[in-house]
C-alpha positions as CSV (number, residue, x, y, z in Angstrom):
1,M,5.3,-9.4,-8.6
2,I,3.1,-10.4,-5.6
3,V,0.6,-7.9,-4.2
4,D,-0.7,-7.9,-0.6
5,T,-3.8,-5.8,-0.2
6,D,-6.8,-4.9,2.0
7,T,-8.8,-4.4,-1.2
8,A,-10.9,-1.3,-1.1
9,S,-11.5,1.4,-3.7
10,D,-7.9,2.7,-4.3
11,D,-6.5,-0.8,-3.9
12,A,-8.8,-2.0,-6.7
13,V,-7.4,0.7,-9.0
14,A,-3.8,-0.3,-8.1
15,L,-4.6,-3.9,-8.9
16,I,-5.9,-2.9,-12.3
17,M,-2.6,-1.1,-12.9
18,A,-0.6,-4.2,-12.1
19,L,-2.9,-6.6,-14.0
20,R,-3.0,-4.4,-17.1
21,E,0.8,-3.7,-17.2
22,P,2.5,-5.4,-20.2
23,G,5.3,-7.6,-19.1
24,V,4.4,-7.8,-15.5
25,D,3.6,-11.2,-14.1
26,V,1.4,-11.0,-11.0
27,K,2.0,-14.4,-9.4
28,A,-0.6,-14.0,-6.6
29,I,-2.7,-11.5,-4.7
30,T,-2.8,-12.0,-0.9
31,V,-5.5,-10.3,1.2
32,V,-5.2,-8.9,4.7
33,A,-7.7,-7.2,7.0
34,G,-7.6,-3.5,7.0
35,N,-9.8,-1.1,5.1
36,V,-12.5,-3.8,5.2
37,A,-12.7,-7.2,6.8
38,M,-10.5,-9.8,5.2
39,E,-13.4,-11.6,3.6
40,K,-14.7,-8.4,2.0
41,G,-11.2,-7.6,0.8
42,S,-10.9,-11.0,-0.8
43,R,-14.3,-10.5,-2.5
44,N,-13.2,-7.1,-3.9
45,A,-9.9,-8.4,-5.1
46,R,-11.5,-11.3,-6.9
47,Y,-14.1,-9.0,-8.5
48,T,-11.3,-6.7,-9.7
49,V,-9.3,-9.6,-11.2
50,E,-12.3,-10.8,-13.1
51,L,-13.1,-7.3,-14.4
52,C,-9.6,-7.2,-15.8
53,G,-10.1,-10.6,-17.5
54,A,-7.1,-12.0,-15.5
55,A,-6.6,-15.4,-13.9
56,V,-4.5,-14.5,-10.9
57,P,-5.2,-16.4,-7.7
58,V,-6.4,-14.5,-4.6
59,H,-5.4,-16.0,-1.3
60,E,-7.0,-15.0,2.0
61,G,-4.8,-14.2,5.0
62,A,-4.8,-12.5,8.4
63,A,-8.2,-11.5,9.6
64,R,-7.0,-9.1,12.2
65,P,-3.8,-7.2,13.3
66,L,-1.2,-8.9,15.3
67,L,-2.2,-7.3,18.6
68,R,-4.8,-4.6,17.9
69,E,-8.5,-4.7,17.3
70,P,-9.5,-4.3,13.7
71,R,-10.5,-0.8,12.6
72,P,-12.1,-0.8,9.1
73,A,-12.1,2.4,7.2
74,S,-15.7,2.3,6.1
75,F,-16.1,6.0,6.7
76,F,-13.8,6.5,3.7
77,H,-14.4,3.5,1.4
78,G,-18.0,2.6,2.2
79,V,-19.2,-0.5,4.1
80,D,-18.3,-2.9,1.3
81,G,-15.0,-1.1,0.5
82,L,-16.0,-0.3,-3.0
83,G,-18.2,2.8,-2.4
84,D,-21.4,0.7,-1.8
85,Q,-22.2,0.6,-5.5
86,G,-23.8,-2.8,-5.4
87,Y,-21.3,-4.7,-7.5
88,P,-22.2,-8.3,-8.0
89,P,-20.2,-11.1,-6.2
90,P,-17.2,-12.5,-8.1
91,R,-17.6,-15.9,-9.8
92,A,-14.4,-17.4,-8.5
93,S,-13.8,-18.5,-4.9
94,A,-10.6,-17.6,-3.0
95,A,-7.7,-19.8,-4.0
96,E,-6.5,-22.6,-1.7
97,G,-3.5,-21.8,0.6
98,H,-3.2,-19.2,3.3
99,A,-1.8,-15.9,2.2
100,V,1.2,-16.1,4.6
101,S,2.3,-19.4,3.3
102,V,1.8,-18.2,-0.3
103,L,3.9,-15.2,0.4
104,V,6.7,-17.4,1.7
105,E,6.5,-20.0,-1.1
106,T,6.2,-17.4,-3.9
107,I,9.1,-15.3,-2.7
108,R,11.3,-18.5,-2.3
109,A,10.4,-19.6,-5.8
110,H,11.1,-16.3,-7.5
111,P,14.3,-14.7,-6.2
112,G,14.3,-11.0,-7.0
113,I,10.5,-10.7,-6.9
114,V,8.9,-7.3,-6.3
115,V,6.6,-7.3,-3.3
116,V,4.0,-4.6,-3.2
117,T,2.0,-4.0,0.0
118,L,-1.2,-1.9,-0.2
119,G,-2.6,-2.5,3.3
120,P,-1.5,-3.2,6.9
121,L,1.7,-5.3,7.0
122,T,0.2,-8.2,9.0
123,N,0.6,-10.9,6.3
124,L,4.1,-9.9,5.5
125,A,5.2,-9.7,9.1
126,L,3.8,-13.2,9.7
127,A,5.6,-14.5,6.6
128,L,8.9,-13.0,7.9
129,A,8.4,-14.6,11.3
130,Q,7.8,-17.9,9.6
131,A,10.7,-17.7,7.2
132,P,13.1,-14.8,7.9
133,E,15.4,-15.9,5.1
134,I,13.0,-14.7,2.5
135,V,14.3,-11.2,3.2
136,E,17.3,-12.0,1.0
137,K,15.2,-13.1,-1.9
138,V,13.0,-10.0,-2.3
139,G,14.3,-7.6,-5.0
140,R,12.1,-4.7,-4.0
141,C,9.5,-4.2,-1.3
142,V,7.3,-1.2,-2.2
143,V,5.2,-0.3,0.8
144,M,2.2,2.0,0.6
145,G,2.3,3.2,4.1
146,G,3.6,5.9,6.5
147,A,3.9,9.6,6.4
148,A,7.4,10.9,6.1
149,C,7.9,13.8,8.5
150,T,4.3,15.1,7.8
151,V,0.7,14.7,9.0
152,G,-1.0,11.4,8.7
153,N,-4.5,10.5,7.5
154,M,-5.5,8.5,10.5
155,T,-4.0,10.7,13.2
156,P,-1.8,13.8,13.1
157,A,1.2,11.4,13.4
158,A,0.2,8.3,11.5
159,E,-1.0,6.9,8.2
160,Y,-3.8,4.3,8.3
161,N,-1.9,1.2,7.1
162,I,0.9,1.6,9.6
163,W,-1.4,2.8,12.4
164,C,-3.7,-0.2,11.9
165,D,-1.0,-2.7,12.8
166,P,2.1,-0.9,14.0
167,E,3.7,-4.0,15.5
168,A,3.6,-5.7,12.1
169,A,5.0,-2.6,10.4
170,R,7.8,-2.4,12.9
171,L,8.8,-6.0,12.4
172,C,8.9,-5.4,8.6
173,F,10.8,-2.2,8.8
174,R,13.4,-3.7,11.1
175,S,13.7,-6.9,9.0
176,G,16.2,-5.8,6.4
177,L,13.7,-5.9,3.6
178,P,14.6,-3.5,0.7
179,I,11.7,-1.3,1.6
180,E,10.7,1.7,-0.5
181,M,8.3,3.7,1.6
182,V,5.6,5.5,-0.4
183,G,3.8,7.7,2.1
184,W,0.3,8.9,2.1
185,E,1.4,12.5,1.4
186,L,2.4,11.6,-2.1
187,C,-1.2,11.2,-3.2
188,R,-2.3,14.6,-1.9
189,G,-2.9,17.9,-3.6
190,P,-1.9,17.9,-7.3
191,A,-1.7,14.1,-7.2
192,N,-5.4,13.9,-6.5
193,L,-7.7,13.3,-9.5
194,D,-9.4,16.7,-9.7
195,D,-12.5,17.5,-11.7
196,E,-10.5,17.8,-15.0
197,D,-8.8,14.4,-14.4
198,I,-12.1,12.8,-13.4
199,A,-13.6,14.1,-16.7
200,R,-10.7,12.6,-18.6
201,V,-11.2,9.2,-17.0
202,R,-15.0,9.4,-17.6
203,A,-14.4,10.2,-21.3
204,L,-12.4,6.9,-21.6
205,D,-15.8,5.2,-21.3
206,T,-14.4,1.7,-20.6
207,P,-15.6,-0.7,-18.0
208,L,-12.4,-0.2,-16.0
209,A,-12.7,3.6,-16.1
210,R,-16.3,3.5,-15.0
211,F,-15.4,1.1,-12.2
212,A,-12.5,3.2,-11.0
213,L,-14.7,6.3,-10.7
214,G,-17.7,4.4,-9.3
215,C,-15.9,2.5,-6.5
216,N,-14.1,5.7,-5.5
217,A,-17.3,7.9,-5.4
218,R,-17.5,7.6,-1.6
219,A,-13.8,8.2,-1.2
220,L,-14.1,11.4,-3.3
221,E,-16.7,12.8,-0.9
222,A,-14.8,11.7,2.2
223,N,-11.5,13.1,0.8
224,R,-13.0,16.5,0.2
225,D,-15.1,16.6,3.4
226,S,-12.5,15.1,5.8
227,Y,-9.2,16.3,4.4
228,G,-10.1,19.3,2.3
229,E,-8.5,17.8,-0.8
230,P,-9.5,18.7,-4.4
231,G,-10.5,15.2,-5.6
232,I,-9.9,11.5,-5.4
233,A,-6.8,10.5,-3.4
234,L,-5.2,7.3,-4.8
235,P,-2.3,6.3,-2.4
236,D,-2.3,2.7,-3.6
237,P,-2.1,3.5,-7.3
238,V,0.7,5.9,-6.6
239,A,2.6,3.1,-4.8
240,M,1.8,0.7,-7.7
241,A,3.1,3.3,-10.2
242,V,6.3,3.5,-8.2
243,A,6.6,-0.3,-8.3
244,L,5.9,-0.5,-12.0
245,D,8.0,2.5,-12.9
246,P,10.7,3.7,-10.4
247,E,11.2,6.8,-12.5
248,V,7.9,8.1,-11.2
249,V,9.8,9.0,-8.1
250,T,11.7,12.3,-8.6
251,R,13.3,12.6,-5.1
252,R,14.2,9.7,-2.8
253,S,16.8,9.1,-0.1
254,R,17.8,6.4,2.3
255,H,17.2,6.8,6.0
256,A,16.8,4.9,9.2
257,V,13.0,4.5,9.7
258,D,11.3,3.0,12.7
259,V,7.6,2.6,13.7
260,E,6.2,3.9,17.0
261,C,4.1,1.3,18.8
262,E,4.0,2.5,22.4
263,G,3.1,6.1,22.0
264,V,-0.4,7.2,22.9
265,L,-0.4,10.2,20.6
266,T,2.0,8.7,18.0
267,R,0.9,5.1,17.6
268,G,1.9,4.1,14.1
269,M,4.2,7.0,13.4
270,T,6.9,6.3,10.8
271,V,9.9,8.0,12.4
272,V,12.3,9.0,9.6
273,D,15.7,10.0,10.8
274,Q,16.8,12.8,8.4
275,L,19.8,13.5,10.6
276,D,21.2,10.0,10.4
277,A,24.3,11.0,8.5
278,V,25.0,13.8,11.0
279,R,24.5,11.3,13.9
280,R,27.0,8.9,12.4
281,G,29.5,11.6,12.0
282,L,29.1,12.6,15.6
283,G,29.3,9.0,16.8
284,D,25.7,9.0,17.8
285,T,26.3,11.4,20.6
286,A,22.7,12.4,20.5
287,G,21.9,8.9,21.7
288,W,19.3,8.1,19.0
289,R,19.3,4.6,17.6
290,T,16.8,1.8,17.0
291,E,17.1,-1.5,18.7
292,A,17.4,-3.4,15.4
293,T,19.2,-1.2,13.0
294,G,21.3,1.3,14.8
295,S,21.3,4.5,12.8
296,D,22.2,2.9,9.5
297,P,19.9,4.1,6.7
298,H,18.0,1.0,5.6
299,V,14.7,2.3,4.0
300,T,14.3,4.2,0.8
301,V,11.9,7.1,1.5
302,C,10.1,8.5,-1.6
303,W,9.7,12.2,-1.1
304,E,8.3,13.5,-4.4
305,I,6.8,12.0,-7.6
306,D,6.2,13.1,-11.2
307,V,2.5,13.6,-10.9
308,A,1.9,13.8,-14.7
309,R,3.8,10.6,-15.2
310,F,1.8,8.9,-12.5
311,K,-1.5,10.0,-14.0
312,E,-0.6,9.1,-17.6
313,R,0.2,5.6,-16.4
314,L,-3.2,5.4,-14.6
315,Y,-5.0,6.6,-17.7
316,R,-3.3,3.9,-19.9
317,A,-4.3,1.2,-17.5
318,L,-8.0,2.3,-17.4
319,A,-8.1,2.7,-21.2
């Protein structure tokens, strides 16, 4: 596995899940600007790796979106991305090698590798531009991003990771990568860690459990205040659970999916064509098609998850 992240509070918990999973070999962590500036994301990733007692290299990558201005999510994750809890700096420095080159080299060296993206898709888009042939070597590409036919968390139309760099997301979605889209909506409602879940994590009383709650303290407040949710939303851990255990997904289907880049109101919207089978049967008389893919279904959209299975996997990682 290789993980690309804009490491803030929920990313850190997702990294813990990957690093603590028996039998999973995380070859590298690559960092992109998003929730926080790239340098802060690198710091947070390295701190999390050390907290797990792991020795996975962390490589720094794109410091800004392809065309847009950076828009950190400090309102949700805190200024430092980890809830402003005052965690000490990591001991290790970032590893040598730019994240984009590391993505290319690692994918080439490990055909069938699982690529997990937890932030904007800038690094991956640049890797594809540099070496488009790596598409054929990726076994799965689990993308935490988008909102499938529902409200987003950044705008009514868009989820943050896709909204942050829609041009990069469009390039990736049109590339032919075996994308599994894990949208923001899958972490909402019952998938939140509510008061009972938080008490269960606190009762674990391990350094990782305490860190998971501490770094998400600001996110808990923001999630309740801004979105009216019952607890801590963990979109990146949900995506990581899907990457580690595909059976977490209880309903999925393949669709043509494209990303809106030009729209004023719909920037970053993941447009999922649920009528693609009908359109093919009608010979596309409705006139809908994307420039790159036609109306062929090419993205696996995850619609529903087994919430209990996700949470049990999370508890095991933190214990």
